[in-house]
MARSEPA-738348 format. One line per 4 residues: number of its first residue (from 1); for each residue z negated, y, x of C-alpha. Coordinates in steps of 0.001 Angstrom, whole numbers, plus 500000, padded with zeros to 6 digits. Layout:
NUM> Z:Y:X | ...
END
This chain:
1> 091794:067874:852277 | 091820:071598:852939 | 089101:072159:850325 | 086895:069499:851941
5> 087366:071044:855378 | 086504:074488:854029 | 083330:073124:852431 | 082344:071492:855740
9> 082894:074748:857650 | 080935:076701:855071 | 078091:074160:855148 | 077998:074455:858946
13> 077740:078225:858637 | 074846:077822:856179 | 073015:075690:858750 | 073757:078285:861428
17> 072211:081048:859289 | 068783:079412:859366 | 068939:078209:862975 | 070473:081412:864335
21> 067895:083636:862621 | 065095:081469:864004 | 066507:081436:867545 | 066752:085217:867589
25> 063010:085556:866888 | 061222:082424:868088 | 059232:082838:871351 | 060889:081790:874573
29> 064452:081882:873272 | 064211:085465:871999 | 063254:087043:875332 | 065303:090085:876314
33> 065856:088458:879700 | 067949:085710:878075 | 071503:086979:877487 | 072621:087034:873838
37> 075513:084725:874755 | 073039:082042:875884 | 071005:082376:872698 | 074178:082168:870636
41> 075280:079084:872568 | 071910:077366:871964 | 072055:078219:868263 | 075608:076860:867963
45> 074786:073646:869824 | 071722:073083:867637 | 073799:073804:864534 | 076485:071289:865499
49> 073786:068705:866252 | 072038:069063:862876 | 075042:069649:860628 | 076100:065964:860342
53> 072587:065118:859132 | 072467:067951:856610 | 076076:067890:855455 | 075407:065608:852502
57> 072686:067981:851286 | 074678:071179:851694 | 078146:070186:850505 | 077226:070024:846793
61> 075754:073528:847085 | 078902:075134:848500 | 081463:073121:846538 | 083084:075483:844007
65> 080139:077867:844270 | 080816:081468:843190 | 080664:084192:845864 | 077386:085629:844542
69> 075688:082229:844776 | 076964:081795:848328 | 075702:085256:849278 | 072249:084448:847884
73> 072243:081116:849713 | 073146:082788:853013 | 070482:085454:852535 | 067836:082847:851683
77> 068674:080747:854741 | 068482:083793:857013 | 065111:084690:855476 | 063757:081166:855974
81> 064886:081119:859610 | 063337:084537:860197 | 060017:083441:858701 | 059940:080365:860946
85> 060832:082384:864047 | 058353:085169:863319 | 055639:082590:862647 | 055752:081579:866295
89> 056467:085022:867703 | 053310:086537:866196 | 051253:084272:868494 | 052914:085828:871535
93> 052657:089338:870096 | 048947:088827:869384 | 048386:087542:872917 | 050297:090511:874331
97> 048089:092893:872358 | 044869:091209:873478 | 046128:091030:877077 | 046445:094823:876948
101> 042826:094932:875784 | 041886:092645:878683 | 043639:094938:881164 | 041776:097925:879761
105> 038472:096036:879910 | 038729:095334:883640 | 040209:098715:884594 | 043883:097768:884995
109> 045261:099806:882111 | 046592:102547:884416 | 048514:100173:886699 | 052042:099705:885273
113> 053760:096348:885355 | 057330:095097:885039 | 058250:094163:881433 | 059031:090469:881030
117> 059645:089565:877405 | 059998:093101:876101 | 061492:096435:877069 | 058252:098445:876807
121> 056145:098954:879909 | 052675:097423:879946 | 049741:097037:882349 | 050370:094635:885226
125> 048083:091976:883759 | 050157:091683:880570 | 053424:090486:882209 | 051428:088035:884338
129> 049891:086388:881272 | 053103:086450:879246 | 055088:084843:882079 | 052444:082117:882344
133> 052430:081260:878629 | 056241:081403:878388 | 056522:079009:881328 | 053972:076668:879755
137> 055872:076895:876477 | 058848:075201:878121 | 056912:072983:880541 | 054908:071404:877710
141> 058098:070807:875673 | 057021:073116:872867 | 060614:074333:872592 | 061555:070852:871402
145> 058829:071126:868787 | 060552:074268:867540 | 063786:072314:867033 | 061885:069520:865329
149> 060224:072076:863057 | 063622:073498:862149 | 064781:070041:861097 | 061609:069423:859105
153> 061905:072809:857429 | 064734:071435:855296 | 062193:069070:853711 | 059845:071956:852871
157> 062349:074697:851988 | 065356:072988:850459 | 068625:074970:850674 | 069510:076570:847389
161> 065925:076919:846210 | 064650:080412:845602 | 062294:081648:848321 | 059978:084274:846928
165> 058940:087235:849013 | 055314:086453:848216 | 055620:083022:849838 | 057215:084483:852964
169> 054558:087182:853250 | 051788:084625:852748 | 053225:082492:855532 | 053475:085439:857916
173> 050040:086836:857049 | 048351:083452:857546 | 050098:082995:860909 | 049120:086533:861914
177> 045480:085882:861024 | 045452:082605:862961 | 047095:084213:865977 | 044689:087135:866228
181> 041623:084953:865675 | 042862:082634:868434 | 043628:085413:870909 | 040401:087261:870093
185> 038447:084092:870793 | 040073:083423:874154 | 039824:087051:875320 | 036281:087628:874050
189> 034710:087160:877547 | 036584:090230:878753 | 035432:092283:875784 | 031815:091274:876431
193> 032301:092021:880126 | 033634:095491:879304 | 030674:096298:877050 | 028112:095139:879615
197> 029755:096848:882589 | 030323:100156:880812 | 026745:100131:879528 | 025407:099470:883038
201> 027613:102122:884637 | 026699:104645:881957 | 022996:103933:882472 | 023304:104339:886234
205> 025242:107570:885772 | 022480:108870:883496 | 019842:108079:886092 | 021800:109615:888982
209> 023929:112417:887497 | 024652:113966:890910 | 026636:110904:892084 | 030142:110209:890640
213> 029179:106704:889554 | 032345:106007:887566 | 034598:106590:890595 | 032355:104524:892853
217> 032118:101664:890347 | 035884:101167:889884 | 036317:098669:892779 | 033309:096653:891603
221> 034559:096606:887998 | 037974:095434:889178 | 036454:092761:891407 | 034297:091452:888569
225> 037269:091472:886210 | 039430:089544:888666 | 036679:086997:889186 | 036318:086577:885426
229> 040090:086160:885110 | 040064:083570:887908 | 037305:081578:886223 | 038689:081701:882688
233> 042480:081738:883176 | 042877:077960:882902 | 040877:077755:879694 | 042596:080858:878298
237> 046064:079391:878739 | 044973:075936:877562 | 043410:077195:874354 | 046416:079345:873574
241> 048849:076474:874041 | 046655:074211:871899 | 046676:076801:869113 | 050436:077284:869387
245> 051152:073544:869446 | 048923:072975:866404 | 051040:075503:864472 | 054248:073864:865610
249> 052937:070457:864552 | 052339:071651:860967
END
């Protein structure tokens, strides 16, 4: 009786290793504005919800297993959860990077903003975009897709199987490539706008060197950038959420 209870507790901890590692890194849940106690509570609740389903799979692995085998199993589960969490977080990190490029393109790079999902300061446009996508992440129920993906991950990465570092790096590198291609595509209008505007301002400055064209052009560059943001913001957020949801559906 005691041995069976110990195996059940140990199996629950194995489930928590994967879910807890994922919750600490996955977008939305891993924000610095969410207290660690809340994240821990969500991870524990999710663990207790999934453990009865996975108990039959995990009990044979922990029953009379030597300490070294248990340590390897715990490390593998933490690695799998981290790979799943980082796979989603790289989309938000890529968007944050390209949002900084957008802010620089329309002349907002020198205006500081309040950090939202991170502790580092960023231009004011970056927190605005990150708040919008984080809100849409929960409004479109993508956080439930994360939990569904965690459950399905046990069909792809079975507990006890060896997870090679090459496989984990391939997963992360492919997600990173997809994320940056997606964010580059949706922020490309701002890059084109920056090239055109800077070329035009530089040409005007060359023709009239006595006039401080760059200082005079700042309000017009900002106005054009805000108009471009107003016209493309809906499509920008929509395309990003489509790309994120397609990854979660895999």
